[in-house]
Steps between C-alpha positions, in 0.01 A plus 500: 500500500373526141673306225585717197323405179737411217405540138534174309670551165421219256792328331547550127380217282735317264338682207559837661866417570548372146465854367796618708718197427439530126627853528844362581492240222766662281865593553439858386219540755724371779777740394250788479368430852853495642590820314186687606573405861841669471376798297149599603341725242703360209360543149466240224770684305744471792408134557559432129841666512606324821390154382624565144169381358241608246268782612186322376596180684563679830182705462302177451654339810453807723133512398471129581649561846253784561208278395635222726485742794876498560574857386336843491516764228501868584446750222717809543497763223578301184676214682382186674683408819492146639508375857434172676163423652489339846472162324793594278710570808411158641592332173835681485579374851405150384721533190797621706463209743453254214819628334694405813368143512758272352762773472647373827497140369763368263380352175585138433 
């Protein structure tokens, strides 16, 4: 019986992972990732309104998340819609799990 050949996928290097982790290095970026997960296709204007933040600030952070590979932009007419990339989805799962750590422990 023949053994199936499996493709070996190399692990990401620390430098490659750094790009993704830096993408989460700001509270606005974390909030944006969580919001985009809930509202796929959300615009910068809607993110700005929801987070009650400055448009220029949110625009900067959404661009940073796109460059970090955590979000995608889709141009539709005169709007830009945002969604999570596969890496963005993984990071949101990580954030959600991380939020729970310690919440079940009492602070001293």
